N, C-alpha and C positions, 0 to 999 in steps of 0.2 A: 374447557381446557383448550381443545384444538384450535378454536377460535382466537384465543389470547396467545397461543404459540405462533401460528401464522401471522398475527398483528404485529407480534415482537420481531418476527422475522422479516417482515416487509418494513418495519421502520428501520431494522439493521441494513436491509438493502438501499433503502434511501440515504444512509449515512456511508454506505458504499460509494455510491454515486457522486455524493458530496467530495469524498476523498479521492476518487479515481478521476474526476473531471481535469484536475490540473494535470494528471500523468498524461491524459489523452490528447488533450487540445490546448494544454496550455504552452506548448511550444509554438504551435501555430498562430496562437494569439500573440505570445511574445515578441515572435519575430516579425508581426506585423502583416502576415498573410491573411490573417482575419481581423478587420479592425474592431469591430462589434463584440461585446463580451458575450452578450446573449446568442448571439449567432453561432459563436464557438461552441457554446453548451448545447445549443439545439443539435449541432452535427454530432457532437459527443453522445448525446442522448439515442439519435438514430443508429449510431455505430453499437453502441452497448447492446441495445434491442435485437440488432441483426446478429452481433457475434454470439449472444447468449441463445438465440433460437436455431442458428445454423451449425454452431460449433461448440457449444457449451457442454454436451453431454459428458465427456471424458473426465474433465474436472470435476463434475458434479457427483459422479460415480465413486472419485477418490474421496471427496468430503464426506460422503454418505456412508461408506464402507471400506475405504482403503487405509484409514487411520486408526480405529477401533471397530470392533464388529458391531455391525447393525442392530444386533440383539441387544447391545446396551442401551441404544437409542430410545428410551421412552419419551413421553411427552414432557415430563418434569425434566428430564436430562436435557433435551433439546432446549426448553426454555432456560434452563441454567447457562447452557453454551452462547445462546444468542445475548442474554444479560450481560455476561462476562465480556464478550467482544464488543457489544454496542457501547459498554461504559468506556473502554478503553479508546475505541474509535470517535466517541463523541467529544470525549476531552481533546483530543487531537484535532478534530474539526474546529474546536472552539479557539483553539491556538493557532489555526491557519497552517498546521504541519499536514504535509502530504504523507499519512501513513498507510502501510501495506494492510489491507483487509485480511489477506492471505495468512499474515503472521500473527494477527490477534485471533482470528479464526482456528487455525491450527492450534495455537496456544490453548484456547478455550477447550477444544476436543483433546488434545494430549492430557491437560489437567483432569478431564473426566476420565480418560484411561487410566492414567496414574492412580486415580482415587478407586477404580474398579479392578486394577491390575490386570488391564484388558487392552494393551497396546501392541501395535504392530511395530515394533522398533526398527526392522530393516527399511521399512517405508518411511518413517520418521527422519532416518539418518540420511537417506537419498533426498528428501525435501530439504533439509535443513543445509546439506551440502551446497545444494543448487541456489538455496537463498543467498549464499556467498559468492559463489561461482559467478552466476550469472549478471548480478550488478558490477562485479569486477571486469567481466567481460565488455560489458556496456561502457564502463568508464574508459578501458584501454582502448576500445575502438574509437569511441568520441574523441579521445585524446589524439590518436594518430590521424584521423580525418580532420581534426581541428588544424594541426600542425600543416596537413597538406593542403588544406583551404587557405591558410595564411600565405603559402608560397605562391599558390594560383593568382590571390589577390594582388600580389606584388607584380605580377606578370602580365595579368589581363583585366581588363576593365569590363565592369558587367553592364551590358547594354541593357535597354527597356525590355526588349525582346526576350533576353535570357532572365531577366527579373520576373518577366509575366510567366514565363515556364516555371521556374522555380516556385512562384506563388502555387501554382496549380499542383505541383508535385508536393508541397509541403501540405497542403490542404487534404491530399489525397494520402497522404502517411499519417497524418493526423487522425483521418478517418479510420483508417487501417489500425491505428493505436487504440482509439476507441472500441472498434470490433474485437481487439485482443483482449481488451476490458471486459467485454461481455463473455468471451469464451472462457476466462479465467477467472474473474472475481464474482460474477455472479452465484457461481458455485458456493461461495462462502455463505450466502443467505439461505439457499435452498437444499445444499446437498444434505444437511441432516434431516431435513423433512423428507425428501426423496428417500434417503437410506431407511427412514422409519416407516415409509409406506403412506405417509399422510398426503404426500403430492405424487403424481406421475413424473417421470423424467422430463416429458415434453410440456406439461402445464407447468411444472416448476421452473424450467428455463424461461418459458414466455412471461410468467409472472414475475418472476425475479428480475429478468431484464427489465420489463416495464417500470418496476419501482425503482431500480438503480438509476435508470435514466432519468426518471421523475427527479431523484435526490439530485442528480448532477445540475438539471434545470433549476431547482429551488435552491440548494444549499452550495453549490459548486464555486461560486465566485471568488471566495477568500483564497482557497487553494488554488485556483486558476491564477491569481494574481502573484501567488508565491513562486510557482513554477514558471511564470510567465516574465515576471520582472524582477524579482527580490535576490535572486542567486547570481545570475548575470545576464547581459544583453547578449544576443545573438542575431546573425545575419538569415537570411532566407536559406543559403546553403548548409549553414550550421545547423538550422533547424531541421532540414531534410535528413540530415545525418543522423541526428537525435531520434525524431520520430521513427525513422526506417529501422534503426537498430532495436529500438525497444520494442517495436511493433514485431518484428522478426523473432527476436528471442522469445518473446511471451506466447506468440502463435506457436511456435516450435514445442514450447514446453506444454501447452494447453492440449496438442494433439497426442502427447503421450500421457495425459492426465494428471500433470504435476502442477499444483497450486504455487505459483511465483509471486514475489512481491513487484507488481507492476509500477507502482510510485517509485519505490528502490530503482527500479531498473532506467526509468526515465529520468528521474533526479540524478542519477549516478552519471549518465550520457550528458546531461547538463553540465554538472561539475566538470567532467572530461574536458568538455568544450571551452568552458571558462579557465580551467588550468592550462589549456593549451593555449589561450590568449593572455592570460594574466599571470600564469605561474602558480606555484603552491601558495602563494599569499591568499588566494581566493578562499583557502581553507580557514582563515582567520576569522571570516564573517560569522557573526552570532547566529544566523539562520541555519547555517550548515551545522555548527556544532550543536545548535539546538536539535535539530533534525537526526542528527546521529545517535544522540542521546534517547530520544523518544524511539527510534527504531530498535535499539538494544533493548531497551526497558519494556515496551507494549507486550510482546509475545510473554514474557515471565509474568508481567501484570495479569493479563487476562488468564493465564494458567493458574496463577495463584486464585484468583478470583472464583473460577468454576471449580477448582479442587476444593476450596473453602466451604462453597455454598453446597457442595455434595456432602461433604462430612458435617454439615450444620444442619441442612433441612431434610436430607435423606437418609442420613445414618446416625444423626444426633451425636457425632463424636465432638463433644467440647475439648477434650485433651489436645487431640491435633490442631485445634482452632487457638488455643492457647500457645502452642510452639511456635504457629505461624505467627500469631500477634506479637511474640517476643522477638522473633527475627526480624520482624518489620521494623518495630521499635528500636531494636539494636541497631539495625541499617541506618534508619533516619537519624538516630542519635549520633553513629559515627559520622555521617556526611555532616551534621551540623558542627562536630567537633572539629573535623577537618578543616571546614570554612572558617571556623573561629581561629584556628591557629594560623591558617594564610594570613586572614586579615590582620592578626596581631604581629606577624612578620613584616607586613607591608608597611604598618603603622611605625615599627621600630626602625625599618629603612628609611622611610622618610623622614623620620627624626634625625637619624645617623648623618644624611644628606644634608640636612640644615645645619 
């Protein structure tokens, strides 16, 4: 059983690398500081392993015992947490959506805590509040910097020397962002294992970092492209602002042991820069609306999966599952009905215009 749980955790770690790759090196790649996609992913992997090894301990402790009591974390419960989180993350990776592993993992752990009525609510409230505040700070900071850079571009010309300097700074900022991913996101894969005593803190950080880095190398290309090109284009200076802001916020949170959505922070910075250049019409892009929907749904999705699996496999509570299934069915049916009504209205409006 222990081998199965560790195997699932390491598969989850690889998915974390796939999702976190764009958040850490997508900016440097999209701005042209790094031309080769594989080079960007290699730098990402190195930064992740370094961050997990030298600074991942605080967040690992939070994920292991700061949300629910470590006494709840049996091998079966840990397996359920990883299955729920991996399912949500894997689907997002297949869609090429940069999803926060912190959100899906915390959602899975919260689902277990609700099932066993063993949840540290004050800690959860702080974490959820920061999930909202930190991306907003990243967006506002990037928006302000973007406006400032636009003014500087009108007054000064970027010389080849300054272009070279900005390229180096952006690569270093991207590495720091990957380092922050190692500090924060690796805990999602190994935190429950460390909390249950399956792995030591040092071994968990090193093993988790290695597999997150491997996931970035093997599966990170699609999400790298999403953050690098599909949202907006940005210059070297704008890229420095994005990566520096994201790295600083995530490293700061990691020092306090707070799991934060790195991908949301970075993507919010990118959207802030794009808004500074193109205005709020940028928000009309399908990729942005799709990301916002996935961000909102994914923690709830992983929560429902973990809660349902606890009730089904560990408590054999079929009545609760019937209620959950009914709610899901009603939600899907309501969404389908709303879309049908909107389609019908558009059809009528088109007929009237003719």
